[in-house]
C-alpha positions as CSV (number, residue, x, y, z in Angstrom):
1,X,13.3,17.7,-11.8
2,X,13.5,20.5,-9.2
3,X,11.1,20.9,-6.3
4,X,11.1,24.0,-4.2
5,X,9.3,24.2,-0.8
6,X,9.2,27.6,0.8
7,X,7.6,28.5,4.1
8,X,9.3,31.6,5.5
9,X,11.9,31.6,6.9
10,X,12.8,28.2,5.5
11,X,13.4,27.2,1.9
12,X,14.3,23.7,0.6
13,X,15.2,22.9,-2.9
14,X,15.5,19.4,-4.1
15,X,17.0,18.7,-7.6
16,X,16.7,15.1,-8.9
17,X,18.8,14.0,-11.9
18,X,18.1,10.7,-13.5
19,X,21.2,8.6,-14.2
20,X,19.1,5.6,-15.5
21,X,15.7,4.1,-14.6
22,X,16.8,2.9,-11.2
23,X,19.5,5.4,-10.2
24,X,19.1,9.1,-9.3
25,X,21.4,11.9,-8.1
26,X,19.9,14.3,-5.6
27,X,21.0,17.7,-4.4
28,X,19.1,18.6,-1.2
29,X,19.6,22.3,-0.4
30,X,18.4,23.8,2.9
31,X,20.9,25.5,5.1
32,X,23.6,23.4,3.5
33,X,23.8,21.3,0.4
34,X,23.7,17.5,0.8
35,X,24.5,15.5,-2.4
36,X,23.6,11.8,-2.6
37,X,22.4,9.2,-4.9
38,X,19.7,6.6,-4.6
39,X,19.6,3.2,-6.2
40,X,16.0,1.8,-6.4
41,X,16.9,-1.4,-8.2
42,X,15.9,-3.5,-5.2
43,X,13.1,-1.3,-3.8
44,X,10.4,-3.4,-2.4
45,X,7.9,-0.9,-0.9
46,X,7.4,2.6,0.4
47,X,5.8,3.6,3.7
48,X,5.3,6.4,6.1
49,X,6.5,5.8,9.7
50,X,6.6,7.7,13.0
51,X,10.2,8.3,14.0
52,X,12.4,9.6,16.7
53,X,15.9,9.7,15.1
54,X,17.5,11.8,17.8
55,X,18.2,14.5,15.1
56,X,16.7,17.4,17.0
57,X,14.4,19.1,14.6
58,X,13.8,16.0,12.5
59,X,10.1,15.7,11.4
60,X,7.8,13.4,13.3
61,X,7.2,11.2,10.2
62,X,9.7,9.6,7.8
63,X,9.6,7.5,4.7
64,X,10.8,3.9,4.6
65,X,12.3,2.7,1.3
66,X,13.2,-1.0,2.0
67,X,15.7,-2.2,-0.6
68,X,16.8,1.2,-1.7
69,X,20.5,2.0,-1.4
70,X,22.0,5.5,-0.7
71,X,25.5,6.7,-1.3
72,X,26.5,10.2,-0.2
73,X,29.0,12.7,-1.6
74,X,28.8,14.7,1.6
75,X,26.7,14.2,4.7
76,X,26.7,17.2,7.0
77,X,23.6,16.1,9.0
78,X,24.1,12.3,9.1
79,X,21.2,11.6,6.7
80,X,23.1,8.9,4.9
81,X,24.1,7.2,8.1
82,X,20.5,7.3,9.3
83,X,19.3,5.9,6.0
84,X,21.9,3.2,5.8
85,X,21.1,2.0,9.4
86,X,17.3,2.3,9.3
87,X,16.2,2.3,5.7
88,X,14.3,5.5,6.5
89,X,14.5,8.8,4.8
90,X,13.9,11.2,7.7
91,X,11.4,13.3,5.8
92,X,7.9,12.4,4.7
93,X,7.2,12.0,1.0
94,X,3.9,13.8,1.0
95,X,0.9,12.0,-0.2
96,X,-2.6,12.9,1.0
97,X,-3.5,9.2,0.7
98,X,-0.7,6.9,2.0
99,X,-2.7,4.0,0.8
100,X,-1.6,4.9,-2.7
101,X,2.1,4.2,-1.9
102,X,2.1,0.5,-2.8
103,X,0.7,1.4,-6.2
104,X,3.4,4.0,-6.7
105,X,6.0,1.3,-6.3
106,X,4.2,-0.9,-8.8
107,X,4.0,2.0,-11.3
108,X,7.7,2.8,-10.8
109,X,8.7,-0.8,-11.3
110,X,6.6,-1.2,-14.4
111,X,7.5,2.1,-16.1
112,X,11.0,3.0,-15.0
113,X,13.0,0.5,-13.0
114,X,12.4,-3.2,-13.6
115,X,14.8,-3.8,-10.7
116,X,16.9,-6.8,-9.7
117,X,16.0,-9.8,-7.6
118,X,16.6,-9.3,-3.9
């Protein structure tokens, strides 16, 4: 799956490649390319949080993914370090109704990633 968000002068391309039901490789391309993988086998919830990560232009809201694990191939902006310390992806996974997020985790667990006990 490839997602492109473009609002001049910025363009972000995110390519997600499924390794298996719980593991995904991601190429996040903005000014630079950041390559990482996410393991959702112990994902317990998803939430939107306000944040101040000290990353300058980081968005005001981030996404928490408790139980998810991230491994980076390269990390030019410290995203892996932030994720590993806080469990927060510094960008918001857009959803017009954040109340739907718990259902998304249930759907993902039922249909893609049965997961592992915590």
